[in-house]
C-alpha positions as CSV (number, residue, x, y, z in Angstrom):
1,X,33.5,44.9,-22.9
2,X,36.9,46.5,-22.9
3,X,35.4,50.0,-22.5
4,X,33.0,48.7,-19.9
5,X,35.9,47.2,-17.9
6,X,37.6,50.5,-18.1
7,X,34.5,52.2,-16.7
8,X,34.4,49.7,-13.8
9,X,38.0,50.2,-13.0
10,X,37.8,54.0,-12.7
11,X,36.3,54.1,-9.2
12,X,38.8,51.5,-8.0
13,X,41.7,53.5,-9.4
14,X,40.4,56.7,-7.9
15,X,40.0,55.0,-4.5
16,X,43.5,53.5,-4.8
17,X,45.1,56.9,-5.5
18,X,43.3,58.4,-2.5
19,X,44.5,55.6,-0.2
20,X,48.3,56.0,-0.8
21,X,50.2,58.2,1.5
22,X,52.4,59.6,-1.4
23,X,51.1,62.7,-3.1
24,X,50.0,61.9,-6.7
25,X,49.3,64.7,-9.2
26,X,48.7,64.7,-12.9
27,X,48.1,67.1,-15.7
28,X,46.8,66.9,-19.3
29,X,48.8,67.7,-22.4
30,X,47.8,71.4,-22.1
31,X,49.4,71.5,-18.7
32,X,46.3,71.8,-16.7
33,X,46.0,69.9,-13.4
34,X,43.6,66.9,-13.6
35,X,44.5,64.9,-10.5
36,X,45.5,66.0,-7.0
37,X,45.0,63.2,-4.4
38,X,44.7,63.6,-0.6
39,X,48.4,62.9,-0.2
40,X,49.2,65.9,-2.3
41,X,46.7,68.0,-0.4
42,X,48.4,67.0,2.9
43,X,51.8,67.9,1.6
44,X,50.8,71.3,0.3
45,X,48.1,71.8,3.0
46,X,46.1,73.2,0.1
47,X,43.2,71.8,-1.9
48,X,43.2,70.9,-5.6
49,X,43.0,73.9,-7.9
50,X,42.2,74.0,-11.6
51,X,45.5,75.5,-12.7
52,X,47.7,75.6,-15.8
53,X,51.4,75.0,-15.5
54,X,52.2,78.7,-15.4
55,X,50.5,79.0,-12.1
56,X,51.7,75.9,-10.3
57,X,54.8,77.3,-8.6
58,X,53.1,80.4,-7.3
59,X,49.9,78.9,-6.0
60,X,51.5,75.8,-4.4
61,X,54.6,77.7,-3.2
62,X,57.3,75.7,-4.8
63,X,61.0,76.4,-4.1
64,X,64.4,75.0,-4.9
65,X,66.1,72.8,-2.3
66,X,67.5,75.8,-0.6
67,X,64.0,76.8,0.4
68,X,64.6,80.4,-0.7
69,X,64.8,80.4,-4.5
70,X,61.4,80.1,-6.2
71,X,61.3,77.1,-8.4
72,X,61.5,78.1,-12.1
73,X,59.0,76.5,-14.4
74,X,61.6,74.5,-16.3
75,X,62.6,72.8,-13.0
76,X,59.1,71.8,-11.9
77,X,59.2,67.9,-12.1
78,X,55.6,67.6,-13.4
79,X,56.4,70.2,-16.2
80,X,59.7,68.4,-17.0
81,X,57.8,65.2,-17.4
82,X,55.2,67.0,-19.7
83,X,58.2,67.8,-21.9
84,X,59.0,64.1,-22.2
85,X,61.7,63.9,-19.4
86,X,61.9,61.1,-16.9
87,X,62.4,62.6,-13.5
88,X,63.8,60.6,-10.6
89,X,64.7,61.8,-7.1
90,X,64.2,65.5,-7.6
91,X,64.1,67.3,-4.3
92,X,62.1,70.5,-3.9
93,X,60.8,72.6,-1.0
94,X,57.1,73.3,-0.5
95,X,56.1,76.2,1.8
96,X,52.8,75.7,3.5
97,X,50.3,78.4,4.3
98,X,51.2,78.2,8.0
99,X,54.8,79.1,7.2
100,X,56.2,75.6,7.4
101,X,58.8,74.1,4.9
102,X,58.7,70.6,3.6
103,X,61.4,68.8,1.6
104,X,59.7,66.7,-1.0
105,X,61.2,64.1,-3.2
106,X,59.5,63.8,-6.6
107,X,59.4,61.2,-9.4
108,X,57.6,62.2,-12.6
109,X,56.8,60.5,-15.9
110,X,55.1,61.6,-19.2
111,X,51.8,59.9,-20.0
112,X,52.0,58.4,-23.5
113,X,49.2,57.1,-25.8
114,X,49.5,53.9,-27.9
115,X,51.4,55.9,-30.5
116,X,53.9,57.3,-28.0
117,X,52.5,60.8,-28.1
118,X,52.5,62.7,-24.8
119,X,49.0,63.1,-23.4
120,X,50.0,64.5,-20.0
121,X,52.2,63.8,-17.1
122,X,52.0,62.3,-13.6
123,X,54.2,62.8,-10.6
124,X,54.5,61.1,-7.2
125,X,55.6,63.1,-4.2
126,X,57.1,61.9,-0.9
127,X,57.6,64.2,2.1
128,X,61.1,63.5,3.3
129,X,61.4,66.3,5.9
130,X,61.4,64.0,8.9
131,X,64.0,61.7,7.3
132,X,66.2,64.7,6.4
133,X,65.8,66.2,9.9
134,X,66.8,62.9,11.5
135,X,69.8,62.5,9.1
136,X,70.9,66.1,9.8
137,X,70.6,65.5,13.6
138,X,72.8,62.3,13.3
139,X,75.4,64.2,11.3
140,X,75.5,67.1,13.8
141,X,75.8,64.6,16.7
142,X,78.7,62.8,14.9
143,X,80.5,66.1,14.2
144,X,80.1,67.2,17.8
145,X,81.4,63.8,19.0
146,X,84.4,64.0,16.6
147,X,85.1,67.5,17.8
148,X,85.1,66.4,21.5
149,X,87.4,63.5,20.7
150,X,89.7,65.8,18.8
151,X,89.7,68.3,21.6
152,X,90.5,65.6,24.2
153,X,93.3,64.3,22.0
154,X,94.7,67.7,21.6
155,X,94.6,68.4,25.3
156,X,96.2,65.1,26.1
157,X,99.0,65.9,23.6
158,X,99.4,69.3,25.2
159,X,99.7,67.9,28.7
160,X,102.2,65.4,27.5
161,X,104.3,68.1,25.8
162,X,104.2,70.3,28.9
163,X,105.3,67.4,31.0
164,X,108.2,66.6,28.6
165,X,109.2,70.2,28.7
166,X,109.1,70.3,32.5
167,X,111.3,67.2,32.7
168,X,113.7,68.5,30.1
169,X,113.9,71.8,31.9
170,X,114.6,70.2,35.3
171,X,117.2,67.9,33.8
172,X,119.0,70.8,32.2
173,X,118.6,73.0,35.3
174,X,117.1,75.8,33.2
175,X,115.4,78.8,34.7
176,X,112.2,79.7,32.9
177,X,110.6,83.1,32.9
178,X,108.0,85.0,30.8
179,X,107.9,88.7,30.1
180,X,105.0,91.0,29.1
181,X,106.9,93.5,27.0
182,X,104.0,96.0,26.8
183,X,103.8,96.4,30.6
184,X,107.3,95.3,31.5
185,X,105.9,92.7,33.8
186,X,107.9,89.5,34.4
187,X,106.8,86.1,35.8
188,X,109.4,83.5,37.0
189,X,108.0,80.1,36.2
190,X,110.1,77.8,38.2
191,X,112.3,77.8,41.4
192,X,115.5,77.5,39.4
193,X,115.1,81.1,38.3
194,X,115.3,82.2,41.9
195,X,118.3,80.0,42.5
196,X,120.2,81.3,39.5
197,X,119.8,84.9,40.4
198,X,120.0,84.3,44.2
199,X,116.6,85.9,44.8
200,X,114.5,84.8,47.7
201,X,111.7,82.4,46.5
202,X,108.4,84.1,46.4
203,X,109.7,87.6,45.8
204,X,108.0,89.5,43.1
205,X,110.2,89.2,40.0
206,X,111.5,92.4,38.4
207,X,110.9,93.4,34.9
208,X,113.3,92.9,32.0
209,X,114.9,96.4,32.3
210,X,115.7,96.0,36.0
211,X,116.8,92.4,35.6
212,X,119.3,93.4,32.9
213,X,120.5,96.5,34.9
214,X,120.8,94.8,38.2
């Protein structure tokens, strides 16, 4: 009866695995793929292939989170689980045949028999590309907003400092001028400069050499 019950449950379990959106993959203790549900096919945009662990990364285009570095065998979550490791929240990148990149979060576990011996491994994959893209967009928007606020604050402080300088200059009756030393070109910045040197307002200011000489 126990074995019969197991036989009856197999179609149900198979249908259950095909109904979940997460990708579910499994391998036997020799490291050969034995399960690759529709969710996994959708993530990779590739069908199930009867492969051993040495061919997983190449065939299914697995990369580190940077999306550039090929994923070494020792970092493949399913292989890590086959070595007895419990893997939670590992993030890898899957490149699709069409040139797309998907960020995938993986959870993997070894499959143990009644004696605790490893008989294989199983992994669940979740495509988090949309969530990551939304998070990155929110972070970019927040940075841009912070930059705008900082710029507005800096400009307000600059305007205030310029106004304080103007008031202080007027109170002290100082003449302000600037001088381009390279071209010996002067600019008189306020009317007080013209009053000090008794020069008609609006007259083109002389350069430093002429100013000192005259």
